C-alpha positions in Angstrom: 34.8 -56.6 26.3 36.0 -56.6 22.7 34.4 -54.4 20.1 32.9 -57.4 18.4 31.4 -58.7 21.7 30.0 -55.2 22.4 28.4 -55.1 19.0 26.8 -58.5 19.4 25.5 -57.5 22.8 24.0 -54.4 21.3 22.3 -56.5 18.6 20.8 -58.6 21.4 19.6 -55.6 23.3 18.2 -53.9 20.2 16.5 -57.1 19.1 14.7 -57.4 22.4 13.9 -53.7 22.1 12.5 -54.3 18.6 10.1 -56.9 20.0 8.9 -54.4 22.6 8.7 -51.6 20.0 6.6 -53.6 17.7 4.3 -54.5 20.6 3.6 -50.8 21.0 2.6 -50.5 17.4 -0.1 -53.1 17.9 -1.6 -52.1 21.2 -4.3 -49.7 19.8 -5.3 -51.8 16.8 -5.7 -54.9 18.9 -7.6 -53.3 21.7 -9.7 -51.0 19.5 -12.9 -53.0 19.8 -12.8 -52.7 23.6 -11.8 -49.0 23.5 -14.5 -48.3 20.9 -17.1 -50.0 23.1 -16.1 -48.2 26.3 -16.2 -44.7 24.7 -19.0 -45.4 22.3 -16.8 -44.3 19.4 -17.8 -44.1 15.8 -15.7 -45.8 13.2 -14.3 -42.4 12.3 -13.2 -41.6 15.8 -11.7 -45.1 16.2 -9.9 -44.7 12.9 -8.6 -41.3 14.0 -7.1 -42.8 17.1 -5.0 -45.2 15.0 -4.3 -42.6 12.4 -3.0 -40.1 15.0 -0.6 -42.7 16.4 0.6 -43.7 12.9 1.1 -40.2 11.6 2.9 -39.1 14.8 5.1 -42.2 14.6 5.9 -41.5 10.9 6.8 -37.8 11.4 8.5 -38.6 14.6 10.8 -41.1 12.9 12.1 -38.3 10.7 12.7 -36.0 13.6 14.2 -38.7 15.9 16.5 -39.8 13.1 17.9 -36.3 13.1 18.1 -36.1 16.9 19.8 -39.5 17.0 22.5 -38.3 14.7 22.9 -35.1 16.7 22.7 -36.3 20.3 23.4 -40.1 20.0 21.1 -43.0 19.2 21.3 -44.5 22.7 19.9 -41.5 24.5 17.1 -41.1 21.9 16.2 -44.8 22.2 16.1 -44.7 26.0 14.0 -41.5 25.9 11.6 -43.0 23.4 10.9 -46.1 25.5 10.4 -43.9 28.5 8.0 -41.6 26.7 6.0 -44.4 25.1 5.7 -46.4 28.4 4.7 -43.4 30.5 2.2 -42.4 27.8 0.7 -45.9 28.0 0.3 -45.6 31.7 -1.5 -42.3 31.0 -3.7 -44.1 28.5 -4.7 -46.6 31.1 -5.9 -43.7 33.4 -7.8 -41.4 31.1 -11.4 -40.5 31.3 -12.3 -39.0 27.9 -11.7 -39.8 24.3 -9.8 -36.6 23.6 -7.4 -37.5 26.4 -6.8 -40.9 24.9 -6.2 -39.3 21.5 -3.5 -37.0 23.0 -1.9 -39.9 25.0 -1.8 -42.0 21.8 0.1 -39.1 20.1 2.7 -39.4 22.9 2.9 -43.2 22.5 3.5 -42.6 18.8 6.2 -40.0 19.6 8.0 -42.4 21.9 7.6 -45.3 19.5 8.9 -43.2 16.6 12.4 -43.1 18.0 13.1 -46.8 17.7 13.6 -47.7 14.1 15.8 -44.8 12.8 18.0 -44.8 15.9 18.4 -48.5 16.1 19.1 -49.2 12.5 21.7 -46.3 12.5 23.3 -47.7 15.6 23.5 -51.3 14.2 24.9 -50.1 10.8 27.6 -48.1 12.7 28.6 -51.2 14.7 28.5 -53.8 11.9 30.5 -53.3 8.8 30.1 -56.9 7.6 27.2 -59.3 7.5 24.7 -56.4 7.6 22.0 -58.5 6.0 22.2 -61.1 8.7 22.3 -58.4 11.4 19.2 -56.7 9.9 17.5 -60.1 9.4 18.0 -61.0 13.1 16.8 -57.5 14.1 13.7 -57.7 11.9 12.8 -61.2 13.1 12.7 -60.0 16.6 10.1 -57.4 15.7 7.9 -60.1 14.2 8.4 -62.2 17.3 7.3 -59.3 19.4 4.2 -58.9 17.2 3.3 -62.6 17.6 3.8 -62.4 21.4 1.6 -59.3 21.5 -1.2 -60.9 19.6 -1.1 -64.0 21.7 -0.5 -62.2 25.0 -3.3 -59.6 24.6 -5.7 -62.3 23.5 -4.8 -64.3 26.6 -5.2 -61.3 28.9 -8.5 -60.2 27.3 -9.7 -63.8 27.7 -8.9 -63.5 31.4 -11.4 -60.7 31.4 -8.9 -57.9 32.0 -10.0 -54.5 30.7 -8.2 -52.7 28.0 -6.9 -50.3 30.6 -5.4 -53.1 32.7 -3.8 -54.6 29.6 -2.2 -51.3 28.5 -1.0 -50.7 32.0 0.7 -54.2 32.1 2.3 -53.7 28.7 3.7 -50.3 29.7 6.1 -51.8 32.3 8.5 -53.8 30.1 9.5 -50.5 28.3 10.0 -48.7 31.5 12.2 -51.5 32.8 14.1 -51.8 29.5 14.7 -48.1 28.8 18.0 -47.7 30.8 19.7 -50.6 28.9 20.6 -48.6 25.9 
């Protein structure tokens, strides 16, 4: 396989990964009404769940960017998908709010690896047409968001619990993790 073919294949894989990654970003906000109802959460507790995920993802992005440079982006990407997916399975099986809060931190830690590592990987592979490469990559994230919104609405409409939905959504990341 030529270097160009390998780069294009990596763009395809990372674009699909971006769709999955952006799905993870939306899981808690979309399912929050169902989670809030099950645990009788206040708005403050519900907001803390989303904030914990967001802050962990932000800080983790800085750390995972460094780790990607040091150990290689591909291993960091695979590890991130594995951590996020396993943490989602954990979320689906928790009993208490504090456990969900801790599991959401792990989901955020796993999700934090994606953007810094993938953008660095793509920029190393493509010296020309970087705008088009990033445009393709960014579009795939928005497609993932749209699929997530539609898919979760469909699953919730089928009377699946938030736990069942989270469990289902964990599996694509587990299956996809080795492809980096």
